[in-house]
C-alpha positions in Angstrom: -24.1 30.8 -2.8 -24.8 27.5 -4.3 -22.2 25.8 -6.3 -22.7 23.2 -9.1 -22.3 19.7 -7.6 -19.9 18.7 -10.3 -17.5 21.7 -9.5 -17.3 20.7 -5.9 -16.7 17.3 -7.3 -13.9 18.4 -9.4 -12.2 20.1 -6.5 -12.6 17.0 -4.3 -11.1 14.9 -7.1 -8.1 17.2 -7.6 -7.2 18.0 -4.0 -6.4 15.1 -1.7 -7.7 15.6 2.0 -4.4 14.9 3.3 -2.9 17.9 1.2 -5.5 20.4 3.0 -5.2 18.9 6.6 -1.3 18.4 6.1 -0.8 22.1 6.0 -2.0 22.3 9.9 -1.5 18.7 11.0 1.7 16.6 10.8 0.3 13.7 9.5 2.0 10.0 9.4 1.0 7.2 7.0 -0.5 4.3 8.7 -1.9 1.7 6.4 -4.4 3.1 4.0 -5.0 6.5 6.5 -3.2 9.3 7.5 -3.0 9.7 11.6 -1.8 13.1 13.5 -2.8 14.9 16.5 -6.1 16.7 16.8 -6.4 20.4 15.5 -9.4 20.7 17.8 -8.0 19.5 21.3 -5.1 19.3 23.1 -3.9 15.8 23.0 -0.5 13.7 23.2 -1.9 10.6 21.5 -2.8 11.0 18.1 -6.6 10.3 17.7 -7.2 12.3 14.4 -7.2 10.3 11.1 -7.6 11.2 7.4 -8.8 9.0 4.7 -8.0 10.0 1.0 -9.9 7.4 -0.8 -13.1 8.2 1.3 -12.5 11.9 1.0 -12.8 12.8 5.0 -11.3 13.3 8.1 -12.4 12.2 11.6 -11.4 13.5 15.1 -12.1 10.7 17.7 -11.5 13.4 20.5 -13.8 15.9 19.4 -15.9 14.0 17.4 -15.6 16.2 14.3 -16.0 14.9 11.0 -16.0 16.1 7.4 -14.3 16.8 4.2 -11.7 19.3 3.0 -14.4 22.1 2.9 -15.4 21.5 6.5 -11.8 21.4 7.6 -10.9 24.7 6.3 -14.3 25.8 7.6 -13.5 24.6 11.2 -9.7 25.5 11.2 -9.7 29.1 9.7 -13.2 30.4 10.6 -14.5 30.4 6.9 -18.0 30.3 5.7 -18.9 27.5 3.2 -18.7 29.9 0.1 -15.3 31.1 1.5 -13.9 27.8 2.0 -14.8 26.7 -1.3 -13.2 29.9 -3.1 -10.2 29.6 -0.9 -9.5 25.6 -1.9 -10.3 26.3 -5.5 -8.0 29.5 -5.6 -5.3 27.3 -4.1 -5.6 24.6 -7.0 -6.2 27.3 -9.7 -9.6 26.6 -10.4 -12.0 29.7 -11.4 -15.2 29.5 -9.1 -18.3 29.7 -11.3 -20.6 32.7 -10.5 -24.1 32.0 -9.2 -26.5 33.6 -11.8 -30.4 33.0 -12.5 -29.1 31.1 -15.7 -26.6 28.8 -13.3 -29.9 28.1 -11.0 -31.7 27.0 -13.6 -29.1 24.7 -15.0 -28.9 23.1 -11.6 -32.4 22.5 -11.6 -32.3 20.9 -14.8 -29.3 18.5 -13.8 -31.5 17.5 -10.8 -34.2 16.8 -13.3 -31.8 15.0 -15.4 -30.8 12.7 -12.4 -34.4 11.9 -11.6 -35.3 11.0 -15.2 -32.1 8.7 -15.6 -32.9 7.0 -12.4 -36.8 6.4 -13.4 -35.2 5.0 -16.8 -32.9 2.7 -14.8 -35.6 1.3 -12.9 -37.8 1.0 -16.0 -34.9 -1.3 -17.8 -34.6 -3.2 -14.8 -38.4 -4.2 -14.7 -38.1 -4.9 -18.5 -35.3 -7.4 -18.1 -37.5 -9.3 -15.7 -40.6 -9.4 -17.8 -41.4 -11.6 -20.8 -40.1 -8.8 -23.4 -36.6 -9.3 -21.5 -36.6 -13.3 -22.0 -33.7 -13.2 -24.8 -31.6 -10.7 -22.8 -32.0 -12.8 -19.4 -30.8 -15.7 -21.4 -27.9 -13.9 -22.6 -26.9 -12.7 -19.4 -27.2 -16.4 -18.0 -25.1 -17.4 -20.7 -22.5 -15.3 -19.8 -22.3 -16.8 -16.2 -24.0 -14.1 -14.5 -26.0 -15.1 -11.4 -29.1 -13.3 -10.2 -27.4 -11.3 -7.3 -24.8 -9.8 -9.5 -27.5 -8.8 -12.3 -29.5 -7.0 -9.3 -26.4 -5.5 -8.1 -25.2 -4.0 -11.1 -28.9 -2.9 -12.0 -28.5 -4.6 -15.2 -31.8 -3.8 -17.6 -33.1 -4.2 -21.0 -34.4 -1.6 -23.4 -37.2 -2.9 -25.7 -37.7 -2.4 -29.3 -40.0 0.6 -30.4 -41.4 3.3 -28.5 -42.1 1.5 -25.1 -39.5 3.2 -23.2 -40.5 6.6 -24.2 -44.1 6.0 -23.5 -43.6 4.6 -20.2 -41.2 7.5 -18.9 -43.3 10.2 -20.4 -46.3 8.6 -18.5 -44.4 9.6 -15.3 -44.4 13.0 -16.0 -40.8 13.2 -17.6 -40.8 15.4 -20.5 -39.8 14.5 -23.9 -37.2 17.4 -24.0 -35.6 16.0 -20.8 -35.5 12.7 -22.4 -33.7 14.2 -25.2 -31.2 16.0 -23.1 -30.2 12.8 -20.9 -29.7 10.9 -24.1 -32.5 8.6 -23.8 -34.1 10.0 -27.0 -32.5 11.1 -30.3 -34.2 13.4 -32.7 -33.4 12.5 -36.7 -31.7 15.1 -38.6 -34.7 15.0 -41.0 -37.2 16.6 -38.5 -39.0 13.3 -37.9 -40.4 12.3 -34.4 -37.7 11.4 -31.7 -37.0 7.9 -31.3 -35.5 6.1 -28.5 -31.7 5.9 -28.3 -31.5 2.4 -26.7 -33.5 -0.4 -28.5 -33.5 -4.2 -28.3 -30.1 -3.8 -25.8 -29.0 -5.1 -22.7 -28.2 -2.2 -20.6 -25.4 -1.5 -18.3 -26.2 1.6 -15.9 -23.3 4.0 -15.5 -23.0 6.1 -12.1 -20.7 8.9 -11.1 -18.5 8.4 -8.1 -21.3 9.1 -5.6 -23.6 6.4 -7.4 -26.0 8.6 -9.1 -27.1 7.3 -12.4 -25.7 9.4 -15.4 -25.9 7.3 -18.4 -26.0 3.7 -20.0 -23.9 1.4 -22.0 -26.1 -0.9 -24.2 -25.4 -4.3 -25.9 -27.3 -5.2 -28.7 -29.6 -8.5 -28.8 -30.7 -8.3 -32.4 -28.8 -9.0 -35.7 -29.0 -5.6 -37.2 -26.0 -3.5 -38.7 -26.1 -1.5 -35.6 -22.8 -1.2 -33.5 -22.8 -4.1 -31.0 -21.9 -1.7 -28.2 -23.0 2.2 -27.7 -22.8 4.3 -24.8 -25.1 7.1 -24.0 -24.1 10.4 -26.0 -22.4 13.2 -23.9 -25.1 15.1 -21.8 -24.6 17.5 -19.3 -24.4 14.6 -16.7 -22.1 12.2 -18.8 -18.7 12.6 -20.3 -17.3 9.2 -21.1 -13.7 10.5 -21.2 -14.1 11.5 -17.7 -15.9 8.5 -16.4 -15.4 5.1 -15.4 -17.4 2.1 -15.0 -18.3 0.7 -11.6 -16.4 3.8 -10.0 -18.7 4.1 -7.1 -18.4 0.2 -6.1 -14.8 0.3 -6.4 -14.2 3.0 -4.3 -15.7 1.2 -1.3 -13.9 -2.2 -2.5 -10.6 -0.3 -2.6 -10.8 1.0 0.9 -11.8 -2.5 2.0 -8.4 -3.8 0.7 -9.5 -5.1 -2.8 -6.8 -4.4 -5.8 -8.0 -1.8 -8.2 -8.1 -3.4 -11.8 -8.8 -1.2 -14.8 -10.3 -3.9 -17.4 -11.6 -3.0 -21.0 -15.4 -3.4 -20.8 -18.6 -3.8 -18.9 -18.4 -7.6 -19.1 -14.9 -7.9 -17.8 -15.7 -5.6 -14.6 -18.8 -7.5 -13.8 -17.0 -10.9 -14.3 -14.3 -9.7 -12.2 -16.5 -8.7 -9.1 -18.5 -11.9 -9.5 -15.2 -13.6 -9.0 -14.1 -11.7 -5.8 -12.3 -8.9 -7.8 -14.4 -6.1 -6.4 -11.9 -3.2 -7.1 -12.7 -3.6 -11.0 -13.5 -0.5 -13.3 -13.2 0.3 -17.3 -13.1 3.1 -19.6 -16.2 3.4 -21.5 -14.9 2.4 -25.3 -12.0 4.7 -25.3 -8.2 4.6 -24.2 -7.6 5.7 -21.0 -7.6 9.6 -20.4 -5.4 11.7 -18.1 -8.6 12.7 -16.0 -9.4 8.9 -15.5 -5.9 8.2 -14.6 -6.1 10.6 -11.8 -9.3 9.3 -10.8 -8.5 5.8 -10.6 -5.2 7.0 -8.4 -7.6 8.4 -5.8 -8.8 4.6 -5.4 -5.4 3.2 -5.3 -1.7 4.3 -5.7 -0.8 1.5 -8.1 -4.1 0.2 -10.1 -3.3 -2.6 -12.3 -4.4 -2.5 -16.1 -5.1 -5.7 -18.0 -4.3 -5.9 -21.6 -4.2 -8.7 -24.3 -0.6 -10.3 -24.5 -0.5 -9.6 -28.3 0.7 -6.5 -30.4 -2.6 -4.7 -30.1 -2.3 -5.2 -26.3 1.1 -3.8 -26.2 0.4 -0.8 -28.1 -2.8 -0.3 -25.7 -0.3 -0.5 -22.7 2.0 2.0 -24.4 -0.7 4.5 -25.0 -1.6 4.2 -21.4 2.2 4.4 -20.2 2.5 7.7 -22.3 -0.5 9.5 -20.8 0.7 8.4 -17.4 4.2 9.6 -17.7 3.5 13.5 -17.3 1.3 12.7 -14.3 3.6 10.5 -12.4 4.3 11.4 -8.7 6.2 9.6 -5.7 4.2 6.5 -4.9 1.7 6.9 -8.0 2.3 4.8 -10.9 0.6 1.9 -13.0 1.0 -1.9 -13.1 0.5 -4.0 -16.4 -0.8 -7.5 -16.4 -0.8 -9.3 -19.6 -3.6 -12.0 -20.6 -3.1 -14.5 -23.1 -3.5 -13.7 -26.6 -7.1 -13.7 -27.1 -8.1 -13.8 -23.7 -10.1 -10.9 -21.6 -10.9 -11.3 -17.8 -14.3 -12.5 -18.7 -13.2 -15.4 -20.9 -10.4 -16.1 -18.6 -12.2 -16.3 -15.5 -15.0 -18.7 -17.3 -12.1 -21.0 -18.2 -9.8 -20.9 -15.5 -11.7 -19.5 -12.4 -10.5 -17.1 -9.8 -7.3 -18.7 -9.3 -6.3 -18.2 -13.1 -7.1 -14.6 -12.9 -5.4 -14.0 -9.7 -2.1 -15.5 -11.0 -2.3 -13.1 -14.0 -2.9 -10.1 -11.8 0.1 -11.3 -9.4 2.5 -11.1 -12.1 1.6 -7.5 -13.0 4.8 -5.7 -14.1 5.6 -2.0 -13.3 5.4 0.9 -15.7 9.4 1.2 -15.8 9.3 -2.6 -17.2 6.7 -2.0 -19.5 8.4 1.1 -21.4 11.8 -0.5 -21.3 10.5 -4.1 -22.9 8.6 -2.1 -25.5 11.6 0.1 -26.7 14.0 -2.4 -26.4 11.8 -4.9 -28.9 10.6 -2.1 -30.9 13.6 -2.2 -33.4 16.8 -4.0 -34.0 19.6 -2.9 -31.9 22.7 -4.5 -33.9 24.4 -1.1 -34.7 25.6 1.6 -32.7 23.3 4.1 -34.5 20.2 2.0 -33.4 21.3 1.6 -29.8 21.7 5.3 -29.9 18.3 5.7 -31.1 17.0 3.2 -28.2 18.6 5.6 -25.9 17.0 8.8 -27.4 13.6 7.1 -27.3 14.1 6.3 -23.7 15.5 9.8 -22.9 12.1 11.5 -24.8 9.9 9.1 -22.3 11.8 10.6 -19.3 11.4 13.9 -20.7 7.7 13.6 -20.3 7.9 13.0 -16.5 7.2 16.6 -14.7 8.0 15.4 -11.2 11.9 15.9 -10.6 12.4 13.1 -8.0 10.5 10.5 -10.2 12.3 11.6 -13.5 15.7 11.1 -11.8 14.9 7.7 -10.6 13.6 6.7 -14.2 16.7 8.2 -15.9 18.9 6.0 -13.5 17.0 2.8 -14.2 17.0 3.3 -17.9 20.7 4.0 -17.7 21.4 0.9 -15.7 19.4 -1.3 -18.3 21.1 0.2 -21.2 24.5 -0.6 -19.6 23.4 -4.0 -18.8 22.2 -4.7 -22.2 24.8 -3.2 -24.1 27.9 -4.3 -22.0 29.0 -6.8 -24.7 30.2 -9.6 -22.0 32.5 -7.1 -20.1 32.6 -8.0 -16.7 33.0 -6.4 -13.5 33.8 -2.7 -12.7 36.7 -1.7 -15.2 37.3 1.2 -13.0 37.1 -0.2 -9.6 36.3 1.7 -6.8 39.7 1.7 -4.9 38.7 -1.4 -3.0 40.8 -4.2 -4.9 37.5 -5.9 -6.0 38.8 -7.3 -9.3 41.9 -8.8 -7.6 39.8 -10.3 -4.5 37.2 -11.8 -6.9 39.3 -12.6 -9.8 38.4 -11.8 -13.4 34.8 -12.8 -14.9 37.0 -13.8 -17.9 37.5 -17.5 -17.5 38.5 -20.4 -19.9 36.4 -20.5 -22.9 34.6 -17.0 -21.9 35.1 -15.4 -25.0 33.8 -17.9 -27.4 31.4 -19.4 -24.9 29.2 -15.7 -25.2 28.8 -16.1 -28.9 28.2 -19.9 -28.8 25.5 -19.3 -26.0 23.6 -16.4 -27.9 23.7 -18.8 -30.9 22.4 -22.0 -28.9 19.6 -19.9 -27.2 18.5 -18.5 -30.7 18.5 -21.7 -32.2 16.2 -22.9 -29.2 13.8 -19.9 -29.9 13.7 -20.9 -33.5 12.8 -24.6 -32.9 10.1 -23.3 -30.4 8.5 -21.4 -33.2 9.2 -23.9 -35.8 7.2 -26.3 -33.7 4.2 -23.9 -33.4 4.3 -23.3 -37.2 3.9 -27.1 -37.7 1.9 -28.0 -34.9 -0.5 -24.8 -34.4 -3.0 -26.7 -32.3 -0.3 -26.8 -29.6 -1.2 -22.9 -29.1 -4.0 -23.7 -27.1 -1.9 -25.2 -24.3 1.2 -23.3 -24.8 0.1 -19.8 -25.9 0.8 -18.2 -22.5 4.2 -19.4 -22.1 5.0 -18.7 -25.6 4.0 -15.0 -24.9 6.2 -14.8 -21.8 9.6 -15.8 -23.8 12.2 -13.4 -24.2 12.9 -13.9 -28.1 15.1 -11.8 -30.7 13.4 -8.7 -32.2 12.6 -10.4 -35.6 11.1 -13.4 -33.6 9.3 -11.5 -31.5 7.4 -9.8 -34.4 6.6 -13.3 -35.8 5.3 -14.3 -32.5 2.9 -11.6 -32.3 1.6 -12.0 -35.7 1.0 -15.7 -34.5 -0.9 -14.8 -31.6 -2.8 -12.4 -33.7 -3.8 -15.1 -36.3 -4.7 -17.6 -33.1 -6.9 -14.9 -31.7 -8.9 -14.5 -35.1 -8.6 -17.9 -36.6 -11.5 -20.5 -36.7 -9.0 -23.3 -37.0 -5.5 -24.4 -36.1 -4.2 -25.9 -39.1 -0.3 -25.5 -40.0 -1.2 -24.7 -43.8 -3.6 -21.8 -42.7 -1.0 -20.3 -40.3 1.8 -20.4 -42.8 -0.4 -18.9 -45.6 -1.3 -15.9 -43.1 2.5 -15.3 -42.4 3.5 -15.3 -45.8 0.6 -13.1 -46.9 1.8 -10.6 -44.2 5.6 -10.2 -45.1 7.2 -13.2 -42.8 8.4 -15.0 -45.9 12.0 -15.1 -45.0 11.4 -16.0 -41.2 8.9 -18.9 -42.7 11.7 -20.1 -44.9 14.2 -20.2 -42.2 12.1 -22.0 -39.6 11.1 -24.6 -42.0 14.5 -25.2 -43.2 16.9 -28.4 -42.6 19.4 -26.0 -40.7 16.7 -25.8 -38.1 14.8 -28.8 -38.1 17.9 -31.2 -38.3 18.3 -30.0 -34.5 14.8 -31.2 -33.3 12.8 -34.0 -35.2 9.9 -33.5 -32.8 9.3 -29.9 -34.6 8.8 -31.2 -37.9 5.3 -31.0 -39.8 2.4 -33.4 -39.1 3.0 -35.0 -42.7 6.3 -36.2 -41.8 5.3 -37.3 -38.2 2.2 -38.7 -39.0 -1.5 -37.6 -38.2 -2.6 -35.0 -35.5 -4.1 -37.2 -33.2 -3.0 -36.6 -29.6 -0.3 -39.6 -29.4 1.1 -38.4 -32.6 1.5 -34.8 -31.2 3.1 -36.1 -28.0 6.7 -36.0 -29.3 6.0 -32.2 -30.5 4.4 -31.6 -27.0 7.1 -32.9 -25.1 10.0 -31.5 -27.2 8.3 -27.8 -27.0 7.7 -28.1 -23.4 11.4 -29.0 -22.7 12.8 -26.5 -25.2 10.7 -23.7 -23.4 11.9 -24.9 -20.2 15.4 -24.4 -21.4 14.9 -20.9 -22.6 13.1 -19.9 -19.3 16.1 -21.2 -17.5 18.4 -19.4 -19.5 16.9 -16.0 -18.9 17.4 -16.7 -15.0 21.0 -17.4 -15.7 21.3 -14.1 -17.4 19.8 -12.4 -14.6 22.3 -13.8 -12.2 25.3 -13.3 -14.6 24.2 -9.5 -14.6 24.0 -9.4 -11.0 27.4 -11.0 -10.9 29.1 -8.6 -13.1 27.5 -5.5 -11.1 28.7 -7.2 -7.8 32.3 -7.2 -9.1 32.4 -3.7 -8.6 30.8 -3.2 -5.1 33.5 -5.0 -2.6 30.7 -6.0 0.1 30.4 -9.7 1.5 26.9 -9.5 0.0 28.6 -8.7 -3.4 31.1 -11.4 -3.2 28.1 -14.0 -2.4 26.3 -12.7 -5.7 29.5 -12.9 -7.6 30.6 -16.5 -6.7 26.7 -17.4 -7.6 27.3 -15.9 -11.0 30.7 -18.0 -11.4 28.9 -21.0 -10.7 26.1 -20.3 -13.4 28.9 -19.5 -16.0 30.7 -22.8 -15.0 27.2 -24.7 -15.9 27.1 -22.4 -19.1 30.6 -24.2 -20.1 29.6 -27.4 -19.0 26.3 -27.3 -20.9 28.3 -26.2 -24.0 31.0 -29.0 -23.7 28.1 -31.6 -23.0 25.9 -30.6 -26.2 22.6 -28.9 -26.4 19.7 -30.9 -24.9 17.2 -29.8 -27.6 19.7 -30.8 -30.5 19.5 -34.5 -29.1 16.0 -34.9 -30.0 
């Protein structure tokens, strides 16, 4: 019996080799592989290895090698059809019955693969010919070298009927070109026309490296969409496909991180800069099937998003889709780019080192959900705090794996307690170990007033930062990334997100234009406060250019230095908060290590008191 290739691929995608082998062999994880004693020979030293990423096992003692089907055949004495049926049955998949119609369909798929491969070669050739001059110039202007163009098999689809005529000249029929998405038939019954015209083409392959479709970037200035993908065909389903998947599989096995970017050029730029494990969805949000597919490459792939409001929303869409799929050891990480940047533009400006820095600061899924929900709405009343807990509970309820669900529930409980403890120190209940008596009370001189004063001081600094940006938006070019990383109050965070949005889409960086934009988008009250004497009297450097002078670099120096110092104070304050939180938690533990953390937090508190008594550095500007 012949099975459809996509059916076998689907089984291989759903079932890791280690799951099948693990039912007969006790496996231990070693690096990227599993090892165990050979099921084919008696041995004392393990020589049997399983690699889920590559989808095979190998037995060094017997020389046997294969995938999940060959393992079942070898260990259970089944034929290939029987092995397929058994594995499919174990995962709840219905085995398609071989019919005359199914045989015709498989032959047609083989013909489609041949047609798309022929089209890919034609587009590659067109890129090198005079007709592809503009396309070559575009790719070169984006920093792509010839080796990268060759490796990704980039091409060019010319205007007119050249594509159709050339392919039909090789014996490929019109009906095959239509079914493969290379031709489109108008609704009015006119003759078919080429789907891709005057576009740079990015071939899309399946996980085995076979061409199944194309993405096209428009060269001309018509009203057509800038980017289009092949329509869905018997081979191509954009919701189940990832760009560059076949190459990323090998790269992941070789030790490269798996990075999920937004588009073709981002993937290519990442690859050219040395990040070989890059993939991308095809113009849609990441789907559940794509998440499962990328987990076959790495247990915690990194998703890259813009650092603005749109990026936060996109991150949450991916997070929500991933929650029901989470398993022990399988999750997502999130790296946020400066507002308005993508991997392609960031690498062009800052090189591979700049991209590496962004990826190394990727945040785990639990942090992303917590940060998003905590800053989504004000938390200044019991009802609003209860709403936060309800939203977090809803997120946790989406997780199906009970072990992962339990740990998420515990993580959110701890964070809610830390966020709403209202300055309470130590463990009121204690643990019967005399911890409070041994460490002493957290509340010291000035502690009651200190908390309120410190909060007010930090909020003022946040206001000063945004006031400086309002009056000197040209500083966004240098400080935009640091601004995105600051912890702000919910209202100021909304304003910051809108400023980033304006910066990403603005053709200029003038203060008048920024304020006009904010006033027109409902931020009247915030702008009024930030431009008031109540705020500006604490920081002369934040005043607008008309009061400080012109916008020449030397005139901007005070604003630049003042902004830099104020941001540094806010960053330091955030670290202090983390240490204080650790100290409060330590007060309930009663170990030598917790005592060390407790006294470290006391030292931080004393610094807070000294700073309050000595005055606010930013106020002296």
